[in-house]
C-alpha positions as a Markdown table, in Angstrom:
| # | Residue | x | y | z |
|---|---|---|---|---|
| 1 | Unk | 0.2 | 0.0 | 0.1 |
| 2 | Unk | 1.3 | 3.2 | -0.8 |
| 3 | Unk | 0.6 | 6.2 | 1.3 |
| 4 | Unk | -0.9 | 9.8 | -0.2 |
| 5 | Unk | 2.5 | 11.8 | 0.4 |
| 6 | Unk | 1.3 | 15.1 | 0.1 |
| 7 | Unk | -1.2 | 14.2 | 2.9 |
| 8 | Unk | 1.2 | 12.3 | 5.2 |
| 9 | Unk | 3.4 | 15.3 | 4.8 |
| 10 | Unk | 0.1 | 17.8 | 6.0 |
| 11 | Unk | 0.1 | 15.6 | 9.0 |
| 12 | Unk | 3.5 | 15.6 | 9.8 |
| 13 | Unk | 4.1 | 19.7 | 9.7 |
| 14 | Unk | 1.0 | 19.8 | 11.9 |
| 15 | Unk | 2.4 | 17.7 | 14.3 |
| 16 | Unk | 5.7 | 19.4 | 14.3 |
| 17 | Unk | 4.3 | 23.1 | 14.0 |
| 18 | Unk | 2.3 | 21.8 | 17.6 |
| 19 | Unk | 5.6 | 21.5 | 18.6 |
| 20 | Unk | 6.3 | 25.4 | 19.9 |
| 21 | Unk | 3.6 | 24.6 | 22.1 |
| 22 | Unk | 4.5 | 22.1 | 23.7 |
| 23 | Unk | 7.8 | 24.0 | 24.5 |
| 24 | Unk | 6.6 | 26.9 | 25.8 |
| 25 | Unk | 4.3 | 24.8 | 27.6 |
| 26 | Unk | 8.1 | 23.6 | 29.6 |
| 27 | Unk | 9.5 | 26.5 | 29.0 |
| 28 | Unk | 6.7 | 28.4 | 31.6 |
| 29 | Unk | 6.4 | 25.2 | 33.6 |
| 30 | Unk | 3.0 | 25.0 | 33.1 |
| 31 | Unk | 1.2 | 21.4 | 34.7 |
| 32 | Unk | 0.0 | 20.7 | 30.8 |
| 33 | Unk | 3.3 | 20.2 | 29.3 |
| 34 | Unk | 3.4 | 16.1 | 30.6 |
| 35 | Unk | -0.4 | 15.9 | 29.2 |
| 36 | Unk | 0.2 | 17.4 | 25.7 |
| 37 | Unk | 3.5 | 15.9 | 25.1 |
| 38 | Unk | 1.6 | 12.5 | 26.0 |
| 39 | Unk | -1.5 | 13.6 | 23.8 |
| 40 | Unk | 0.8 | 14.4 | 20.9 |
| 41 | Unk | 2.8 | 11.3 | 21.5 |
| 42 | Unk | 0.0 | 9.1 | 20.9 |
| 43 | Unk | -1.2 | 11.7 | 17.5 |
| 44 | Unk | 2.5 | 10.9 | 17.0 |
| 45 | Unk | 1.5 | 7.5 | 17.0 |
| 46 | Unk | -1.7 | 7.5 | 14.6 |
| 47 | Unk | 0.1 | 8.9 | 12.3 |
| 48 | Unk | 2.8 | 6.7 | 11.4 |
| 49 | Unk | 0.6 | 3.7 | 12.2 |
| 50 | Unk | -2.3 | 5.2 | 9.4 |
| 51 | Unk | 0.7 | 5.9 | 7.3 |
| 52 | Unk | 2.2 | 2.4 | 7.7 |
| 53 | Unk | 5.8 | 4.1 | 9.2 |
| 54 | Unk | 8.2 | 1.5 | 11.1 |
| 55 | Unk | 8.9 | 4.4 | 13.0 |
| 56 | Unk | 6.1 | 4.4 | 15.2 |
| 57 | Unk | 7.6 | 1.5 | 17.2 |
| 58 | Unk | 10.4 | 4.2 | 17.8 |
| 59 | Unk | 7.5 | 6.6 | 18.7 |
| 60 | Unk | 6.0 | 4.3 | 21.4 |
| 61 | Unk | 9.4 | 3.5 | 23.2 |
| 62 | Unk | 9.6 | 7.5 | 23.0 |
| 63 | Unk | 6.0 | 7.0 | 25.1 |
| 64 | Unk | 7.2 | 4.5 | 27.3 |
| 65 | Unk | 10.1 | 5.9 | 28.3 |
| 66 | Unk | 8.0 | 9.0 | 29.1 |
| 67 | Unk | 5.5 | 6.7 | 31.5 |
| 68 | Unk | 8.6 | 5.3 | 32.6 |
| 69 | Unk | 10.1 | 8.9 | 34.1 |
| 70 | Unk | 6.8 | 9.5 | 35.0 |
| 71 | Unk | 7.5 | 6.6 | 37.9 |
| 72 | Unk | 11.4 | 8.4 | 38.2 |
| 73 | Unk | 12.8 | 5.2 | 36.4 |
| 74 | Unk | 15.6 | 6.7 | 33.8 |
| 75 | Unk | 17.8 | 5.4 | 31.2 |
| 76 | Unk | 20.7 | 6.4 | 33.1 |
| 77 | Unk | 23.1 | 5.6 | 30.1 |
| 78 | Unk | 20.9 | 7.6 | 27.8 |
| 79 | Unk | 20.0 | 10.4 | 29.7 |
| 80 | Unk | 21.8 | 12.3 | 33.0 |
| 81 | Unk | 19.9 | 12.9 | 36.2 |
| 82 | Unk | 21.5 | 15.3 | 38.5 |
| 83 | Unk | 22.0 | 14.2 | 41.7 |
| 84 | Unk | 20.0 | 17.3 | 43.4 |
| 85 | Unk | 16.7 | 19.1 | 42.3 |
| 86 | Unk | 13.2 | 18.1 | 42.1 |
| 87 | Unk | 11.8 | 14.9 | 41.1 |
| 88 | Unk | 9.4 | 17.1 | 39.0 |
| 89 | Unk | 12.1 | 19.1 | 38.1 |
| 90 | Unk | 14.0 | 16.2 | 36.7 |
| 91 | Unk | 10.7 | 14.3 | 35.0 |
| 92 | Unk | 10.1 | 17.4 | 32.8 |
| 93 | Unk | 13.5 | 17.8 | 32.5 |
| 94 | Unk | 13.7 | 13.9 | 31.0 |
| 95 | Unk | 10.5 | 14.7 | 29.4 |
| 96 | Unk | 11.6 | 17.3 | 27.1 |
| 97 | Unk | 14.7 | 15.5 | 25.9 |
| 98 | Unk | 11.9 | 12.7 | 24.6 |
| 99 | Unk | 10.2 | 15.2 | 23.4 |
| 100 | Unk | 13.6 | 16.1 | 20.8 |
| 101 | Unk | 14.0 | 13.0 | 20.4 |
| 102 | Unk | 10.3 | 12.5 | 18.8 |
| 103 | Unk | 11.0 | 15.4 | 16.9 |
| 104 | Unk | 13.7 | 14.4 | 14.8 |
| 105 | Unk | 12.0 | 11.2 | 14.5 |
| 106 | Unk | 9.1 | 13.4 | 12.5 |
| 107 | Unk | 11.5 | 15.4 | 10.8 |
| 108 | Unk | 13.6 | 12.7 | 9.2 |
| 109 | Unk | 10.2 | 11.3 | 8.1 |
| 110 | Unk | 9.4 | 14.9 | 6.4 |
| 111 | Unk | 12.7 | 15.2 | 4.7 |
| 112 | Unk | 12.7 | 11.7 | 3.4 |
| 113 | Unk | 9.2 | 12.8 | 1.8 |
| 114 | Unk | 9.7 | 16.0 | 1.1 |
| 115 | Unk | 12.9 | 14.6 | -1.2 |
| 116 | Unk | 10.3 | 11.9 | -3.2 |
| 117 | Unk | 7.4 | 14.7 | -3.5 |
| 118 | Unk | 10.1 | 17.1 | -5.0 |
| 119 | Unk | 11.8 | 14.6 | -7.1 |
| 120 | Unk | 8.1 | 13.8 | -8.3 |
| 121 | Unk | 7.5 | 17.2 | -9.0 |
| 122 | Unk | 10.3 | 17.6 | -11.0 |
| 123 | Unk | 9.5 | 14.7 | -13.0 |
| 124 | Unk | 5.7 | 15.6 | -13.6 |
| 125 | Unk | 6.6 | 19.0 | -15.5 |
| 126 | Unk | 9.0 | 17.4 | -17.2 |
| 127 | Unk | 6.2 | 15.2 | -18.7 |
| 128 | Unk | 3.8 | 17.7 | -19.3 |
| 129 | Unk | 6.3 | 19.8 | -20.9 |
| 130 | Unk | 7.3 | 17.1 | -22.9 |
| 131 | Unk | 3.3 | 16.6 | -23.9 |
| 132 | Unk | 3.0 | 20.5 | -25.0 |
| 133 | Unk | 6.3 | 19.9 | -27.5 |
| 134 | Unk | 4.7 | 17.0 | -28.5 |
| 135 | Unk | 1.0 | 18.7 | -29.1 |
| 136 | Unk | -0.8 | 16.0 | -27.3 |
| 137 | Unk | -2.0 | 17.9 | -24.3 |
| 138 | Unk | -4.4 | 20.1 | -25.4 |
| 139 | Unk | -7.0 | 18.2 | -27.1 |
| 140 | Unk | -7.0 | 16.3 | -23.8 |
| 141 | Unk | -7.0 | 19.5 | -21.6 |
| 142 | Unk | -9.4 | 21.7 | -24.1 |
| 143 | Unk | -12.1 | 19.1 | -24.4 |
| 144 | Unk | -15.4 | 19.1 | -22.5 |
| 145 | Unk | -14.4 | 16.8 | -19.7 |
| 146 | Unk | -14.5 | 18.0 | -16.1 |
| 147 | Unk | -11.3 | 19.1 | -14.5 |
| 148 | Unk | -10.7 | 15.8 | -12.6 |
| 149 | Unk | -11.3 | 14.0 | -15.6 |
| 150 | Unk | -9.3 | 16.2 | -17.8 |
| 151 | Unk | -6.3 | 15.1 | -15.0 |
| 152 | Unk | -7.0 | 11.5 | -14.8 |
| 153 | Unk | -7.9 | 11.0 | -18.5 |
| 154 | Unk | -4.1 | 13.1 | -19.6 |
| 155 | Unk | -1.8 | 10.8 | -17.3 |
| 156 | Unk | -3.6 | 8.2 | -18.5 |
| 157 | Unk | -2.3 | 9.0 | -22.1 |
| 158 | Unk | 1.2 | 9.6 | -20.7 |
| 159 | Unk | 1.2 | 6.1 | -19.4 |
| 160 | Unk | 0.2 | 5.5 | -23.2 |
| 161 | Unk | 3.4 | 7.0 | -24.6 |
| 162 | Unk | 6.1 | 4.9 | -25.4 |
| 163 | Unk | 8.2 | 8.6 | -24.3 |
| 164 | Unk | 6.8 | 9.5 | -21.2 |
| 165 | Unk | 5.4 | 5.8 | -19.9 |
| 166 | Unk | 8.8 | 5.6 | -18.2 |
| 167 | Unk | 8.5 | 9.1 | -16.9 |
| 168 | Unk | 5.4 | 7.9 | -15.3 |
| 169 | Unk | 6.8 | 4.8 | -13.6 |
| 170 | Unk | 9.2 | 6.5 | -11.8 |
| 171 | Unk | 6.3 | 9.1 | -10.5 |
| 172 | Unk | 4.1 | 6.4 | -9.2 |
| 173 | Unk | 7.1 | 4.7 | -8.3 |
| 174 | Unk | 7.8 | 7.5 | -5.7 |
| 175 | Unk | 4.5 | 9.3 | -4.8 |
| 176 | Unk | 0.8 | 7.6 | -5.0 |
| 177 | Unk | -1.7 | 8.4 | -7.9 |
| 178 | Unk | -3.6 | 10.8 | -6.2 |
| 179 | Unk | -0.5 | 12.7 | -5.3 |
| 180 | Unk | 0.4 | 12.9 | -9.3 |
| 181 | Unk | -2.3 | 14.0 | -10.3 |
| 182 | Unk | -2.7 | 16.9 | -8.0 |
| 183 | Unk | 1.2 | 17.7 | -8.9 |
| 184 | Unk | -0.3 | 17.7 | -12.7 |
| 185 | Unk | -2.9 | 20.2 | -11.7 |
| 186 | Unk | -0.5 | 22.3 | -10.0 |
| 187 | Unk | 2.1 | 22.5 | -12.8 |
| 188 | Unk | -1.1 | 23.1 | -15.2 |
| 189 | Unk | -1.4 | 25.7 | -12.8 |
| 190 | Unk | 1.5 | 27.5 | -12.5 |
| 191 | Unk | 2.5 | 27.5 | -16.4 |
| 192 | Unk | -1.4 | 29.2 | -16.2 |
| 193 | Unk | -2.4 | 26.6 | -19.7 |
């Protein structure tokens, strides 16, 4: 099952963008810091699971470490716990470190899928330009079909064209068909066709 890359990237962005609110809770020593972090981690797991990403296990591990830290049990090899200081302060500091680890997991996924999307967008634009040069674009685009039918018919014509078929396969190996059609629509809009 291939994921819809643009949807996944949007979900990751939303999670990462909410990170600043969690950091603010930590900085202001708000009691809601830990519940907000826990809810955020659960949502991260949900997004990764629904997109079939194995990093769901890493985030679950972070959440398990957070639960462990709430009981004053820390991985002393991973987190240095000061001899002095309140248990609450130590727990919150540990939680902030775990939050940082979770952000890195999400950030790496965001980078990987952004690169896939960027590469697919370049290919879609090249395919479109070749189609324009060959004169096969406007016969479909100027038809009486609705916009979504025009995009799907264009994609089918690209896939059937011996000069463009390899490009369409490359795009679909990187992103979902839904992504490809969306990218095609954006490229057409950018070129004002």
